[in-house]
Backbone as CSV, one residue per row, in Angstrom:
resi,resn,N_x,N_y,N_z,CA_x,CA_y,CA_z,C_x,C_y,C_z
1,UNK,11.664,-77.319,-13.822,11.778,-77.518,-15.139,10.749,-76.483,-15.983
2,UNK,9.710,-76.296,-15.432,8.717,-75.299,-16.147,9.338,-73.906,-16.359
3,UNK,10.094,-73.564,-15.455,10.768,-72.182,-15.557,11.721,-72.223,-16.718
4,UNK,12.406,-73.378,-16.906,13.412,-73.425,-17.980,12.672,-73.441,-19.401
5,UNK,11.565,-74.217,-19.370,10.747,-74.191,-20.617,10.165,-72.950,-20.924
6,UNK,9.653,-72.244,-19.859,9.071,-70.864,-20.019,10.174,-69.823,-20.510
7,UNK,11.340,-69.856,-19.959,12.497,-69.146,-20.307,12.933,-69.378,-21.712
8,UNK,12.821,-70.519,-22.153,13.238,-70.829,-23.586,12.166,-70.389,-24.593
9,UNK,10.888,-70.584,-24.157,9.758,-70.267,-25.025,9.726,-68.744,-25.319
10,UNK,9.919,-68.036,-24.314,9.917,-66.566,-24.322,10.972,-66.071,-25.357
11,UNK,12.317,-66.584,-25.270,13.423,-66.208,-25.982,13.208,-66.717,-27.445
12,UNK,12.660,-67.858,-27.593,12.536,-68.498,-29.036,11.530,-67.550,-29.726
13,UNK,10.409,-67.240,-29.042,9.493,-66.280,-29.828,10.096,-64.902,-30.096
14,UNK,10.729,-64.432,-29.061,11.394,-63.162,-29.159,12.382,-62.980,-30.417
15,UNK,13.261,-64.167,-30.324,14.261,-64.300,-31.450,13.690,-64.502,-32.821
16,UNK,12.536,-65.133,-32.812,11.829,-65.374,-34.145,11.207,-64.148,-34.603
17,UNK,10.599,-63.318,-33.696,10.012,-61.962,-34.170,11.058,-61.104,-34.616
18,UNK,12.157,-61.004,-33.864,13.277,-60.174,-34.256,13.923,-60.644,-35.702
19,UNK,13.909,-61.914,-35.837,14.407,-62.508,-37.067,13.490,-62.123,-38.239
20,UNK,12.205,-62.288,-38.074,11.270,-61.924,-39.059,11.374,-60.446,-39.415
21,UNK,11.563,-59.557,-38.366,11.771,-58.098,-38.703,12.983,-57.875,-39.319
22,UNK,14.111,-58.472,-39.117,15.272,-58.400,-39.748,15.202,-58.790,-41.195
23,UNK,14.739,-59.894,-41.409,14.723,-60.490,-42.764,13.626,-59.703,-43.709
24,UNK,12.615,-59.449,-43.145,11.546,-58.911,-43.958,11.142,-57.382,-43.919
25,UNK,11.762,-56.829,-43.021,11.643,-55.375,-42.911,12.954,-54.560,-43.134
26,UNK,14.019,-54.906,-42.311,15.172,-54.103,-42.369,15.935,-54.498,-43.614
27,UNK,16.244,-55.768,-43.927,16.967,-56.068,-45.134,16.371,-55.538,-46.455
28,UNK,15.055,-55.756,-46.762,14.548,-55.211,-47.892,14.709,-53.673,-47.964
29,UNK,14.401,-53.008,-46.738,14.519,-51.474,-46.686,15.970,-51.062,-47.026
30,UNK,16.980,-51.928,-46.538,18.308,-51.559,-46.792,18.785,-51.789,-48.149
31,UNK,18.378,-52.764,-48.804,18.882,-53.159,-50.063,18.058,-52.889,-51.295
32,UNK,16.760,-52.634,-51.009,15.846,-52.399,-52.139,15.236,-50.906,-52.236
33,UNK,15.337,-50.117,-51.269,15.065,-48.776,-51.194,16.261,-47.950,-51.291
34,UNK,16.347,-46.985,-52.224,17.523,-46.171,-52.517,17.725,-45.075,-51.391
35,UNK,16.596,-44.760,-50.710,16.723,-43.570,-49.750,17.319,-44.081,-48.611
36,UNK,18.568,-43.612,-48.191,19.233,-43.969,-47.048,18.551,-43.659,-45.745
37,UNK,17.794,-42.598,-45.662,17.153,-42.093,-44.494,16.120,-43.019,-44.139
38,UNK,15.388,-43.760,-45.122,14.370,-44.613,-44.978,14.706,-45.808,-44.086
39,UNK,15.806,-46.586,-44.518,16.134,-47.740,-43.814,16.882,-47.367,-42.428
40,UNK,17.361,-46.208,-42.311,18.097,-45.736,-40.975,17.026,-45.659,-39.892
41,UNK,15.777,-45.546,-40.216,14.639,-45.665,-39.319,14.561,-47.118,-38.502
42,UNK,15.103,-48.063,-39.269,14.935,-49.434,-38.786,16.391,-50.011,-38.232
43,UNK,17.303,-49.055,-37.962,18.655,-49.495,-37.589,18.624,-50.255,-36.153
44,UNK,17.527,-49.945,-35.436,17.431,-50.649,-34.108,17.186,-52.178,-34.298
45,UNK,16.632,-52.557,-35.495,16.246,-54.001,-35.567,17.593,-54.940,-35.504
46,UNK,18.533,-54.646,-36.344,19.725,-55.559,-36.249,20.476,-55.400,-34.841
47,UNK,20.443,-54.231,-34.209,21.027,-54.152,-32.957,20.335,-55.002,-31.879
48,UNK,18.990,-54.877,-31.879,18.360,-55.729,-30.861,18.450,-57.218,-31.213
49,UNK,18.338,-57.601,-32.379,18.545,-58.915,-32.895,19.923,-59.359,-32.425
50,UNK,20.921,-58.678,-32.631,22.299,-58.938,-32.172,22.336,-59.218,-30.753
51,UNK,21.698,-58.634,-29.922,21.675,-58.932,-28.465,20.760,-60.059,-28.041
52,UNK,19.763,-60.256,-28.866,18.707,-61.283,-28.679,19.171,-62.643,-28.844
53,UNK,19.788,-62.905,-30.205,20.186,-64.201,-30.527,21.152,-64.877,-29.520
54,UNK,22.197,-64.302,-28.920,23.020,-65.019,-28.010,22.174,-65.379,-26.758
55,UNK,21.228,-64.598,-26.347,20.416,-65.008,-25.086,19.523,-66.258,-25.597
56,UNK,19.160,-66.248,-26.886,18.361,-67.463,-27.268,19.200,-68.673,-27.338
57,UNK,20.373,-68.535,-27.730,21.378,-69.636,-27.724,21.609,-70.199,-26.324
58,UNK,21.817,-69.289,-25.396,21.853,-69.839,-24.029,20.589,-70.385,-23.446
59,UNK,19.475,-69.879,-23.815,18.199,-70.526,-23.358,18.022,-71.882,-23.973
60,UNK,18.344,-72.079,-25.240,18.378,-73.492,-25.898,19.238,-74.320,-25.345
61,UNK,20.510,-73.867,-25.112,21.514,-74.660,-24.487,21.059,-75.193,-23.009
62,UNK,20.637,-74.289,-22.277,20.187,-74.691,-20.869,18.947,-75.726,-21.088
63,UNK,18.068,-75.503,-21.847,16.953,-76.454,-22.036,17.486,-77.817,-22.494
64,UNK,18.251,-77.787,-23.455,18.777,-79.097,-24.022,19.667,-79.816,-22.962
65,UNK,20.395,-79.052,-22.182,21.100,-79.794,-21.018,20.263,-80.223,-19.999
66,UNK,19.217,-79.517,-19.643,18.286,-79.940,-18.634,17.557,-81.203,-19.067
67,UNK,16.973,-81.270,-20.318,16.351,-82.423,-20.761,17.229,-83.486,-21.400
68,UNK,18.556,-83.274,-21.282,19.768,-84.397,-21.621,19.414,-84.737,-23.112
69,UNK,19.284,-83.731,-23.961,19.219,-84.040,-25.397,20.588,-84.377,-26.006
70,UNK,20.513,-85.022,-27.235,21.703,-85.444,-27.906,22.350,-84.310,-28.537
71,UNK,23.683,-84.462,-28.912,24.310,-83.439,-29.570,23.738,-82.846,-30.875
72,UNK,23.175,-83.837,-31.630,22.489,-83.519,-32.810,21.251,-82.706,-32.500
73,UNK,20.444,-83.022,-31.630,19.306,-82.356,-31.237,19.565,-80.957,-30.743
74,UNK,20.594,-80.821,-29.884,21.099,-79.583,-29.357,21.557,-78.762,-30.518
75,UNK,22.214,-79.274,-31.390,22.713,-78.432,-32.496,21.555,-77.880,-33.453
76,UNK,20.485,-78.756,-33.546,19.291,-78.259,-34.328,18.543,-77.198,-33.483
77,UNK,18.553,-77.324,-32.252,17.942,-76.333,-31.421,18.679,-74.989,-31.632
78,UNK,20.026,-75.070,-31.494,20.833,-73.667,-31.661,20.582,-73.198,-33.003
79,UNK,20.603,-74.038,-34.081,20.455,-73.547,-35.559,19.088,-72.951,-35.765
80,UNK,18.072,-73.408,-34.986,16.782,-72.937,-35.215,16.574,-71.482,-35.144
81,UNK,17.464,-70.914,-34.444,17.388,-69.372,-34.299,17.954,-68.681,-35.409
82,UNK,18.496,-69.340,-36.490,19.055,-68.683,-37.606,18.006,-68.464,-38.646
83,UNK,16.905,-69.072,-38.730,15.875,-69.043,-39.784,14.772,-68.285,-39.098
84,UNK,14.089,-67.348,-39.755,13.075,-66.494,-39.217,11.933,-67.360,-38.484
85,UNK,11.503,-68.414,-38.988,10.240,-69.145,-38.550,10.771,-70.445,-37.631
86,UNK,11.986,-70.807,-37.812,12.434,-72.048,-37.106,12.336,-71.992,-35.727
87,UNK,12.672,-70.876,-35.137,12.637,-70.862,-33.530,11.243,-70.820,-33.012
88,UNK,10.289,-70.110,-33.853,8.866,-70.234,-33.495,8.313,-71.623,-33.546
89,UNK,8.741,-72.279,-34.628,8.346,-73.612,-34.885,8.938,-74.534,-33.754
90,UNK,10.106,-74.489,-33.383,10.567,-75.335,-32.317,10.059,-74.888,-30.974
91,UNK,9.541,-73.656,-30.838,8.885,-73.269,-29.575,7.669,-74.039,-29.466
92,UNK,6.862,-74.066,-30.570,5.612,-74.722,-30.673,5.660,-76.159,-30.304
93,UNK,6.830,-76.820,-30.724,6.976,-78.267,-30.618,7.311,-78.492,-29.106
94,UNK,8.110,-77.515,-28.440,8.405,-77.669,-26.973,7.117,-77.483,-26.246
95,UNK,6.354,-76.562,-26.599,5.055,-76.363,-25.800,4.114,-77.646,-25.808
96,UNK,4.096,-78.199,-27.037,3.214,-79.294,-27.172,3.700,-80.586,-26.638
97,UNK,5.023,-80.636,-26.375,5.711,-81.774,-25.835,6.208,-82.809,-26.911
98,UNK,6.186,-82.375,-28.138,6.518,-83.306,-29.252,8.012,-83.148,-29.660
99,UNK,8.882,-83.106,-28.820,10.265,-82.869,-29.161,11.091,-83.813,-28.505
């Protein structure tokens, strides 16, 4: 069980970090800076995020199945990856055991 929790915690933190970069670095650079060459430096962020999020979903699903969570709880775990800080928050709750 500890390996499943560790797997989830890693991917939750990674997805949260990539989400923060996407929302607060890439998106403002793309839509607020008129220089196209500037935001193209950060094109790797949405690409890496696009590959990271499905792995986070799989990790959350494996954890919820292993812990026999309800459908509502599983859905909230999966949705936590959509907001920049939510996956980090849920990872902290998993670490502390208050979930």
